C-alpha positions in Angstrom: -14.0 3.2 -16.1 -11.3 2.5 -18.7 -8.5 0.8 -16.7 -5.6 1.1 -19.1 -3.2 3.9 -19.6 -1.1 1.8 -22.0 -2.9 -1.4 -23.3 -0.4 -4.0 -25.3 -1.3 -5.5 -28.5 -1.4 -9.1 -26.9 -3.0 -12.2 -28.1 -4.1 -13.8 -24.8 -5.9 -17.2 -25.3 -9.2 -17.7 -23.2 -8.6 -19.0 -19.9 -4.8 -18.1 -20.1 -3.1 -16.6 -17.0 -2.9 -12.7 -17.6 -1.6 -9.8 -15.8 -1.6 -6.0 -15.8 1.0 -3.5 -14.4 0.6 -0.5 -12.4 2.2 2.3 -14.3 5.1 2.7 -11.7 6.5 -0.8 -12.8 8.8 -0.7 -15.8 8.4 -3.0 -18.9 11.3 -2.3 -21.2 10.3 -0.3 -24.3 7.2 0.8 -22.9 6.1 3.9 -21.3 6.2 4.3 -17.5 4.6 7.6 -16.0 3.7 6.7 -12.2 0.5 8.7 -13.1 2.6 11.9 -13.4 2.9 14.4 -16.1 6.7 14.7 -14.9 7.4 11.4 -16.5 5.7 12.4 -19.8 6.8 10.1 -22.9 9.4 8.2 -20.4 10.1 4.8 -21.9 11.4 2.1 -19.6 15.0 1.2 -20.4 14.7 -2.0 -18.5 12.4 -4.7 -17.5 11.4 -4.8 -13.4 12.3 -8.0 -11.8 8.7 -9.0 -11.5 8.2 -8.4 -15.1 10.9 -10.8 -15.9 9.6 -13.5 -13.6 5.9 -13.2 -15.0 7.0 -13.6 -18.5 9.4 -16.6 -17.5 6.3 -18.1 -16.2 4.3 -17.7 -19.2 2.0 -15.0 -17.9 0.7 -12.6 -20.5 1.1 -9.0 -19.6 -1.7 -7.0 -21.1 -0.8 -3.3 -20.4 -0.3 -0.5 -17.8 -2.9 0.6 -15.6 -4.0 3.8 -14.4 -2.9 5.1 -11.0 -2.8 8.1 -8.7 0.2 10.2 -9.2 3.2 8.5 -7.5 0.2 6.8 -5.3 0.3 10.0 -3.2 -3.3 10.8 -3.3 -3.9 8.0 -0.6 -2.0 10.2 2.0 -4.5 12.8 1.9 -8.0 11.0 0.8 -10.0 11.1 4.0 -13.2 9.3 3.5 -12.8 9.1 -0.2 -11.7 5.5 -0.4 -13.2 2.0 0.0 -16.8 1.6 0.0 -17.5 5.3 0.5 -15.5 6.2 -2.5 -17.4 8.4 -5.1 -15.7 6.4 -8.1 -13.3 3.7 -8.6 -9.7 5.1 -8.7 -7.3 2.1 -9.3 -7.1 0.6 -12.6 -5.3 -2.3 -11.3 -8.4 -3.1 -9.0 -10.6 -2.3 -11.8 -8.9 -4.6 -14.3 -9.2 -7.6 -12.0 -12.6 -6.7 -10.8 -14.2 -6.6 -14.3 -12.3 -9.9 -15.3 -9.8 -8.2 -17.7 -6.9 -9.6 -16.0 -6.2 -12.7 -13.8 -3.6 -10.5 -11.7 -2.8 -7.0 -11.1 0.5 -5.9 -9.8 1.1 -2.5 -7.9 3.0 -0.5 -5.2 0.3 0.2 -2.6 2.2 2.1 0.0 -0.7 3.9 1.4 -3.1 1.3 1.6 -5.4 3.1 -1.0 -5.6 0.0 -3.2 -6.5 -2.3 -0.3 -9.3 -0.1 0.8 -10.8 -0.1 -2.9 -10.5 -3.8 -3.4 -13.0 -5.4 -1.1 -15.8 -2.8 -2.1 -15.0 -4.2 -5.8 -15.3 -7.9 -4.6 -11.3 -8.6 -5.1 -8.6 -9.2 -2.8 -5.0 -7.3 -2.2 -2.0 -9.3 -1.1 0.6 -7.3 0.6 3.8 -9.4 0.8 6.5 -9.2 3.6 8.7 -6.3 2.9 12.1 -7.6 1.1 10.3 -10.7 -0.3 9.4 -9.2 -3.8 12.2 -7.4 -5.8 11.6 -3.7 -6.3 14.1 -3.6 -9.0 12.4 -1.7 -11.8 9.6 -0.3 -9.6 9.7 3.6 -9.6 10.1 4.5 -6.2 7.8 6.6 -3.9 8.4 5.9 -0.3 11.4 3.6 -0.1 10.9 2.0 3.3 7.4 1.1 2.5 7.4 0.5 -1.4 6.4 -3.2 -2.0 5.1 -4.8 -5.3 1.6 -6.6 -4.3 -1.0 -8.6 -5.9 -4.5 -7.7 -6.6 -6.5 -10.8 -7.2 -10.0 -12.5 -7.3 -9.3 -15.0 -4.6 -6.5 -15.6 -1.7 -5.5 -18.9 -3.8 -4.9 -16.6 -6.9 -2.8 -14.3 -4.8 -0.6 -17.4 -3.4 0.2 -18.5 -6.7 1.1 -14.9 -7.9 3.5 -14.7 -4.9 4.9 -18.1 -5.8 5.8 -16.5 -9.3 7.2 -13.1 -8.0 8.7 -13.7 -4.6 12.5 -14.6 -4.3 16.0 -13.3 -3.9 17.3 -10.7 -6.2 20.6 -9.1 -5.9 19.5 -6.0 -7.7 17.4 -5.2 -4.6 19.6 -4.4 -1.7 16.5 -4.6 0.7 15.7 -8.3 0.0 15.4 -10.7 2.8 18.2 -13.1 3.2 15.9 -16.2 2.9 12.5 -15.3 1.6 11.3 -18.9 1.9 9.3 -21.0 -0.1 6.4 -20.6 -2.5 4.2 -18.1 -0.6 6.9 -16.5 1.2 6.4 -18.3 4.4 9.7 -19.6 5.7 8.4 -19.7 9.4 6.0 -22.4 10.4 3.6 -19.7 11.9 0.8 -22.1 13.0 0.8 -23.7 16.3 1.8 -27.4 17.0 -1.9 -28.2 17.4 -2.9 -26.5 14.0 -4.9 -23.9 15.8 -4.7 -20.2 14.5 -5.1 -17.6 17.2 -6.7 -14.0 16.1 -5.5 -10.9 17.5 -8.6 -8.6 17.9 -7.4 -4.9 18.4 -10.3 -3.5 20.8 -9.0 0.1 20.5 -9.3 -0.1 16.7 -12.8 -1.5 16.8 -13.8 1.2 19.3 -13.2 3.7 16.4 -15.9 2.1 14.1 -19.7 2.3 13.9 -19.7 -1.2 12.2 -17.5 -3.7 13.3 -19.6 -6.9 11.9 -17.1 -7.9 9.4 -14.4 -8.3 11.8 -16.5 -9.8 14.6 -18.2 -12.3 12.1 -14.9 -13.3 10.9 -13.3 -13.7 14.4 -16.2 -16.1 15.5 -14.2 -18.9 13.4 -11.3 -18.9 15.6 -9.7 -18.5 19.1 -9.3 -14.9 19.9 -7.0 -12.7 22.1 -8.0 -9.1 22.8 -5.5 -6.6 22.9 -4.6 -3.0 22.0 -2.6 -1.6 19.2 -0.1 0.7 20.8 0.1 4.3 19.3 -2.8 3.6 16.9 -4.0 7.2 17.3 -0.7 8.3 15.8 -0.6 5.8 12.9 -2.0 8.2 10.1 0.3 11.0 11.2 3.6 8.8 11.3 2.4 7.4 7.8 2.0 11.1 6.5 5.2 12.3 8.1 7.3 9.3 6.8 5.9 8.9 3.5 6.0 12.6 2.6 9.5 12.9 3.6 10.5 9.8 1.3 8.3 11.1 -1.4 9.9 14.3 -1.3 13.3 12.8 -1.4 12.6 10.7 -4.3 10.9 13.2 -6.6 13.8 15.6 -6.4 15.4 13.7 -9.3 12.6 15.1 -11.7 14.0 18.3 -12.8 13.0 18.6 -16.6 16.6 18.0 -17.6 17.5 14.3 -18.5 14.0 13.0 -19.1 10.2 13.6 -18.7 8.3 16.9 -18.9 10.2 19.9 -19.7 8.7 23.6 -19.3 9.2 26.0 -22.1 9.8 29.7 -21.8 12.5 29.7 -19.0 15.5 32.2 -18.7 17.8 30.2 -16.6 18.5 26.8 -15.2 16.8 27.5 -11.8 13.5 28.9 -13.6 13.6 25.7 -15.8 13.7 23.5 -12.5 10.7 25.7 -11.1 8.6 25.9 -14.0 8.8 22.2 -15.1 8.0 21.0 -11.6 5.3 23.4 -11.0 3.6 22.8 -14.3 4.0 18.9 -14.2 3.3 17.9 -10.4 -0.1 17.5 -9.2 -1.5 18.9 -6.1 -1.1 15.6 -3.9 2.6 15.4 -4.8 3.2 19.1 -4.3 1.6 18.9 -0.7 3.5 15.7 0.1 6.9 17.4 -1.0 6.0 20.7 1.1 5.2 18.5 4.2 8.4 16.3 3.3 10.6 19.5 3.2 9.1 21.0 6.4 9.6 17.5 8.4 13.0 17.0 7.2 14.1 20.7 7.9 16.8 21.4 10.6 14.0 23.2 12.6 11.5 20.5 12.6 13.6 17.3 12.1 13.5 16.3 15.8 9.8 17.3 16.5 8.1 15.6 13.4 10.3 13.0 11.4 12.6 11.9 14.3 9.8 11.3 16.7 7.7 9.5 13.8 10.7 7.3 13.3 10.9 6.6 17.2 7.1 6.0 17.1 7.5 3.4 14.2 10.0 1.5 16.0 7.7 1.1 19.2 4.7 -0.1 17.2 7.0 -2.9 15.5 8.4 -3.8 19.2 4.8 -3.8 20.8 3.7 -6.5 18.7 3.3 -9.9 20.4 3.0 -12.7 17.8 3.8 -15.2 20.6 0.2 -14.5 21.7 -1.6 -14.4 18.6 -0.6 -15.5 15.2 -3.0 -13.2 12.9 -4.2 -9.7 13.6 -7.5 -9.0 12.1 -8.6 -5.3 11.1 -11.3 -3.7 9.2 -10.6 -3.0 5.5 -12.7 0.1 5.1 -13.5 3.1 6.8 -16.8 2.8 8.8 -16.2 5.5 11.3 -18.4 7.5 13.4 -18.6 6.5 16.9 -15.4 7.1 18.6 -13.5 10.6 18.8 -9.8 10.6 19.0 -8.2 10.1 22.4 -6.1 13.1 22.0 -2.9 11.4 21.0 -2.6 13.0 17.5 -1.2 16.5 18.8 1.6 14.9 20.8 2.9 12.1 18.7 4.0 13.9 15.4 2.0 16.9 15.1 -0.3 16.0 12.4 -2.4 19.1 13.1 0.6 20.8 11.5 1.1 18.6 8.6 -2.6 17.6 7.6 -2.8 14.7 9.8 -5.4 12.6 11.5 -6.8 15.1 14.1 -10.7 15.2 14.7 -10.7 18.8 13.7 -10.6 17.8 10.0 -13.8 15.8 10.2 -17.5 16.5 10.9 -19.4 15.5 13.9 -16.5 13.5 15.5 -15.4 11.6 12.3 -11.6 10.9 11.9 -11.0 11.6 8.5 -7.7 9.9 8.0 -8.9 6.8 9.7 -8.6 4.6 6.4 -4.8 5.5 6.2 -4.5 4.4 9.8 -6.2 1.1 9.2 -3.7 0.0 6.7 -0.6 1.5 8.2 0.5 -1.4 10.4 1.9 -3.8 7.7 3.5 -0.8 5.7 5.3 0.6 8.9 6.5 -2.7 10.0 7.0 -4.6 6.8 4.4 -7.3 7.6 2.4 -9.5 5.2 -1.1 -8.7 5.1 -4.2 -9.9 3.0 -7.3 -7.7 2.3 -10.4 -9.5 1.2 -14.3 -9.0 1.1 -16.1 -10.4 3.9 -19.5 -10.0 5.5 -20.7 -7.3 3.3 -17.6 -5.2 4.0 -13.9 -6.4 4.1 -11.2 -7.5 6.6 -7.4 -7.2 6.7 -5.4 -10.0 8.0 -1.7 -9.4 9.1 0.8 -12.0 10.3 4.3 -11.9 11.5 7.3 -11.5 8.9 7.4 -14.2 6.4 4.2 -15.9 7.6 2.0 -15.3 4.4 1.4 -19.1 4.9 -0.6 -18.2 8.0 -2.7 -15.7 6.4 -3.7 -18.1 3.6 -4.4 -20.7 6.1 -6.8 -18.5 8.1 -8.6 -17.6 5.1 -8.7 -21.3 3.7 -10.3 -22.1 7.1 -13.3 -19.8 6.5 -13.7 -21.0 3.1 -12.1 -17.8 1.4 
């Protein structure tokens, strides 16, 4: 696979620290398309804050990597991610996996990169929302957009966060005190140094293979619990992401920049033809769903209910009982069928969501989206790593990246 959409002519000495950027991160004077024809020939007028920080740290930026259009494919890719993916999709993952770059920086708001990373033998670090500036990131789903790191090891991810994390007045969503180094301003670990793992029993019940999670959990004291509303995670993600993606893509109209259709008769036809010709199927589907759930007729039934469930999910977490939640990183579904919550919690059957009817033999087609939804919905830090022939995702409380790295270090990762 060719990982780059734009490769720079950079002299990077052997052994030097290097990085690649997903094509949604602006680098002044360089193309930035977010994987879409609608941004054809668009040249970045500014440097993203992460680019400024990387260059100040002496990291060589090698180029821009391929990505799905605005990252939207992850919202509708059922079993097509992770270990089951027919072919690699993320240029960021591929560049690190093949040793082209030390780090890759991208916006994985759907979890698609997190699903693919362990299957390629690399890690993905998702920072606490608001600890890494999004200035210069082409927006997709504003409340979940967060620049994360693809890296070979958790230690590499920790070093990368120490470079890019920090306050930035240009991003109004930054946390007031992001903390030092790894982003961990909270002590996180218990007084006796133990790390207690939370194991979500209802999530494991959805999987036919739980060996990676149970193998990792053997190294720690554990607490079994249930993730509230887990059966609605995928629907809530689709509803909220589609609504936000729809709002963010309305700015692309073929007038000021990007692709412009030919042969139009009036302004309305210019808008329609430009957007029809330039947007791909996933973005069009997301826009239609987003328009529907934000409409006066369906707002309360879908969008408002999804926001309420999102709040309930965050309030239900009990990090006083456990320090880290362990989740499977990829879809190895098969055993359990949906408990029926889907049709009552956001109407995913109406919006392409995670009902069992979309799968075969009881398989839940949108389980991968649900597995990576929690840190995105709640703004929590997460680390997805290869483990036990598959992969796991660890999730900690806000600003507790240090606990994630300590847990991984405790098992030699």
